N, C-alpha and C positions, 0 to 999 in steps of 0.2 A: 504494500500500500504506500502511496506517496508520503513523504515526510511533511505532513501538514499538521495543523493544530489538532490535538487529539480530543476526542469527546470525553465527557466525564466518566462514562462507562469504561472506555479504554484506559483511562488513568487508574480506575479501580483495579482492573486486571493487572496493570503494571505494578501497582502497589502490592498486590498479592505476590508477585514475583520477587520484588525487592525485599519484602519483609518476611522471608521464609522462616526466620527464627521466631517471629511473633506467631505465625501460623502454626508452627510446631508446638509452641507453648499452648495455644488454644486447643490443639488436638490432644495433647497429654492431659490438659485440664478436663476435657470431655471424657477421656479414658478413665480418669479418677472418679469423676462424677457418675459415670456409667457403672463402674465397679461398685460404688457405694449403693446405688439404687438397686442393683441386682443381687449383691452379696449380703449386705447388712440385714435386710428383712428375713433372710433364711434363718438367722440366729435369734429372731424375736418370736414370741408366742403369737398365735393367731389372734387377730383383733377381737376383743370381746364385744358382746352385743351392746349397741349404743355408742361404740367408738366412732370418731369422726376424723376427717382428713387433718384437722388442725390439732387434734389431741393424740393421734396414733401415728407413729413413724411408718409402720407398714402400709397403712392406708395412704399416707402422704406420698410414699415412694411409688405405690401403684398408680396413684393419680398423676404424679409427675411423669412416669414412664409411659403408661398406656393411655392416659387421658390427655396429656399435652404433647409429650415427646413424639410419639408415632404419628398422630394426626398432623402435627406440625411438619414432620419430615415429608409426608406425602404432599402436603400443600406447598412446601418450599420447593420441592423438586419440580412440580408442575409450573411454578412461577419463575424459578431462577435456574433451572437445570440442575445438574448433579453437584451443586456446591456443597451439599451435605456430604457427599462421598469424598470430595477432594479436600475439604477444609475441616469438617467436624467429625466424620465417622470414626468411632473408636476402633472398630475392627480393621478399617483401612490403615490407621496409624500403626496398629500392632503388627499386621502382616507385613507392612513395608519395613518396619524396624527389624523384624525377624529376617526379612530378605536381605537387608543391608549387612547383617552379621551371620548369614547362613551359608549353606553349601553352594548356592548359585548354580544348581544343575539345570540342564536344558528342560524346558517344559515338554512333557510327553504328549503324544497325540491324544490319548484318552482324556487327559485333563482339558484339552481344547475342544472337546465335543460340545456342540452348540446346544445340546439338550439338557445339560446339567442344571441351568437355572429353572427350567420347567419342572424337572424331577424334584429338585431341592425345595422349590416353592410349594409344590403340592404336598410333599411329605411333611414339611415343617408346619404347614397350615393345618392339615388333618391331625397330626400328632398334638399340636397345641390345643386343639379342641378336646381331644381325649383326656388330657391331663389338666384342663382348665388353666391355661397359662396366664390368662388375664386376671384370674382371681387369686392365685397362690404364688408365693415367692419361690418355693423349691422347683416347680416346673420351669419357671422363668429362668432361674439360674442354670438348670439343666440344659435348656434349649439355647439360650443366649450365651451362657458361659461356654457350653460345648462348641457352639459356632465360633466363638472367639479363639478357643484353643485350637480348633481345626484351622482357622485362618493363620494363626501363628505357625503351626506345623507346616502348612503349605508354603508360607513365606520363607521358612527356614530351609526348606528342601529345594524349591524351584525359584529360578529367577535371581536377579541381582538388583537390589533397590527397586523392585517392581511389586505390583499388587496383583499377583497371579490369582489369588483367591477372589478378589473383587471383580476381576475381568471375566473369570470363567465359572466360578463355583458358588459365589454368594447367593443365598436363597432369595434375596430381594433385588439382586442386580438387574435381572430381566424386567422387573416391575419399574425400577428407576429408569431403565433405558426406554421403556414405553412412555412414561410420564414426561421425560425430558424432551420428547419429540414435540410436545405442545408448549414448551417453555418459551416465553417471549425474549429470553436472553440466551446468548450462546457465544462461543469463541469463533469468529469468522475468519476464514482463510482466503487471502487474495493470491490466487495462483500466479497472476502476472507479476506481482511484487516479489513473490517467492523466487521466480526465475530471474528477476532483474537484480536481486541483491548481490552486491559486489563482495568479493573476499570470502573468507571462511567464517561462518557465524559460530558463536559459542554453542556448546552441546546443550541439548534440552533433555532432561531426565523425565520422560513421560511415564509415570508409574503405571497407569492402566494400559500401556502398550498400544497406544493409538498411533496410526499412521498420520502424522500431523499434516503433511503436505496434501493428502487427499481426504482430509476430514471435512465432510459436507454436512454433518448434523451434530446434535448434542447428545445422542444416545450413549455413545461410548466415552465421551469426554467427561472427566470428573471436575471440570471447572475449577481446578486448583490454582490457575494463573501462572504456572511455571513457564508456559510457552508464550505468554503475552509479550508481544513485540518482537517475537522471533523472526529474523530476516525481514523486519519491517513489514511482515505479511500476516500476522495473527493479532487480532484484537477482540476484546470483550465488547459486544455490540448488541443492539436491539434488533428484533426481526418480527415478522408476523408470526403469531403462535400457530398458524396453519401452514407455514412455509414448508417445514420439514415433511409433514405428512403428505402434502400435495406434490412434493418433489420426489417422493419415495419411489425407488425402483426395486423390483423383486430380487431377492438374493437368498442364499441359504440361511443367513442369519435372520433375515426378515421372516422366513418361514418358521423358525424356532420362536421368535418373538410373537408371531401371529398365533401359533398354537398356545403359547402362554397366555396371550390376551383372551382367546376364545374359550379355551378349556380351563385356564387358571383364574384370571381376574374376573371374568364374566361367568365362570362356572364354579370352581372349587371355592373361591373366596366368598361369593354370594351364598353358596350353600352353607358355608361355615358360619356366616353371620345369621342365616335364616333359621337353621334347625331348632334353635332354642326357643323361638317364638312361634314355631309352626304348629298349628293344630293337626296337620298331617302326620308330623312326627309323634305327637302325643297319641293320636288314634292308633298309629302303627305299633307303638310301644305297648299300649293297653291291649290290643288284639293279640300281639305276640306273647305277652305275659299270660294272658288268659288261656291261650292255647297250650302253653308249656305247663301251666298248673293243671289244666284238665287232663293232660297226658302224663302227670306225675314226673315231669322232667324239670328238675329244680337246679341243675348245674349252672345254667346260664343266668339264673336269678340270684346267684350269690354275688356278694360285693367284697370279695376277699382279694381282689387284684392289688398289687403294690401301687403306691402313688405315682411312681415313674412310668407306669403302664396305663393305668386308668385313674381318674380322680378318686382319691380315697382319704377323706377327712371326716371320719365318723364323729369326732368330737364336736363338729358343727353341723352334723346331720347332712353331710354332703359326700356321698360315695356312689360311684357308678357301678352297676352290675355289669357282668360280661355281656348281657343282652344290650344294655345301654351303649356299650362300646361298639358292638356290631351294628346297631341301628344308626349311630352317629356316622360311622364310616359308610354305611349303606345309603343314608340320606344324602350326604355330601357327594358320594360317588354317583348315585343315580341322577341327582340334580345336574352335576357337572357333565355327565355323559349325555343326558337328554338335551340340555341347552347347548352344549358344545357341539354335538353332532348336527343339531338343527342349524346352529349358527354357521358352522363350517360348510355344510352343504349349501346353505343359502348364499354364502359368500362365493363359493366356487361357481354356483349357478349364475350369480349376478356377473361375475367376472367373465364367464364364458359368453353370456348374452351381449355384454358390452364390447368385449374384445379389446385388445390393446393394453390390458392391465392384468396382473396376476392377482390371485385371491389374497395372497399375503399382504401385498401393497394396499389392496382395497380394505383389508381388515384394520389397517392403521387408522382409518377414519373413525373407528370405534373407541379410540384412546380416550377422548373426553368423557364418554359415558362410563367407561371402565374406571378412570381416575376418580370421577365423582362418586362412584359406588364404593371404592376403597375408603375415601374420606368419610362418606356417610356411615359406613360400617364401623370404622375405628372410632368415630365420634359418638357412636352408640354407647361405648364404654365410658366416654367422658360424661355424657348426660346421665347415665345410670349412676355414676359416682356422685355427681352433683345433686341428683334427685335424692340420693340417700342422705345428703346433707340438708335436705329440705329446701333446695333452691333449684329452679329450672329457668334458664334464660328465657325471656319473653320472645315470642315470634319464632320458636324453633320449627314448628310445623311449616310455616310459610317459607322460612329460609330453606328448609329441605326441599320443598316443592320447587322453589325457584332454581336451586342448584341442579336438581334432577332435570327439570324442563330445559334449562339453559344448556346443560351438557348434551341432552338428547338432540336438541335442535342443531347444536354445533356439529355433532356426529353425523346427523342426516345431511347437513349442508356439505360437509367434507366428502361424504359418500357420493353425493350428486356431482360434485366437482371431479372426483376421481373417476367416476363412471364416464364423464364427458371425454376423458382422454381416449377412450376406445373408439370414439367417432360414431357409435350407434345412435340412431335417432328414432323418434316416434315410438311405436309400441315396444320395440326391443329395449330402448333405454328406460321406458316406464316400467317394464317388467323387471329389468335388472334392479331398478330403484326399489321396487316392491320387495324383492328378495332381500336386498341389502337392509331394508327396514326391519326385517324379522329379528335378528339378534339384538338390535337396539330396543325393539319393543319388548322382547323377553326380559331384558335387564330392567326396563322401566316398570314392567308389570311385577317383577319380583320385589323391587323396592316399594312399590305401592302396597303390596300385600303386607310387607314388614311394618310399614309405618301407618297405614290407613285401613287396609283391608281386613286384617285379623284383629 
């Protein structure tokens, strides 16, 4: 890019590059805070009846972590790109530190498999529901602490000063990659300025292993600022939040992200948020239990599973039976399978009718409704905790409806624009649009049931 007066955003990016020590200090502060939130409550007794956020450290930690931290991370990624990953994430800091002092071995092909974020997200989400990760400290430490230990181990073995865990294996990396596609801020690369740069530029240590010269989007970039100003060709800048989705081209990585979007964020995640309030789950549980009792089959009705396998806190009358565990897995699985297959088939049909666009690229138009769903689902925990304190923010129902409607309309508009790339006109384009609408309509219907229908 020409050497002209830099924008305020570009100067922010340059500041992140210049003040690496300050960024590192922030990262390690977050690591310490994260450790305190996750570890300390494990050694405290379960909150007594009547305890509140302001009087009980365990409840305060749960509210800070699940009520504020994670909804904030989802929102910040959709607004600012993966700044969370590059500047604040404790696992990112830990794995990079381990990599800096580790073995530095070559990354094997199996680690670079594009399906790991899908598998990791699904397994972590379902397991978290089985052990009630939002409600109890021990499961949170097991899942989050275990993830951090794995991140450190991966960093120690593979790469040198890199974030191999974050790029290939992190359970939420794929979700962040999806949300960053609609962020109105990104690091922009000027190919012409890159080529015109004279001399040899200083080395850039891109921890998430991004090909900087050919970086065209925000999905893989961790927005850490280390490359800001490199070759006078990279700067932090504003863009249309629809730009990356509308410019998307089908690739192998896009297909993996599309599967995560359709079967993961619009399937498994919604099923995980839905089962606990679903009358369908309650009816299925009652019918299954009645059938087992009538047939003198009591094994699945026992609640003797350990806490690390199924929720087991009899002291507060909260213990899952083996039947509960099977039904939770079944509900989430069936929901994800039905909505995922329907959505996948609809997207493939729409792409074929329109021509000129792959189904995976078309699926990216659903990122807004998927991101809104994740935020709505996580904020359910926030509002549950606030309701227990006797306070619910005014206008919650209206705000939910506006967010859901706005995200749905944005996704439909993106789909219409993407379908136009195929050149199909008249009935074919309308039929393609009708098919594309199906997964978005399923998502809206699911959230309507959760908040208003049941």
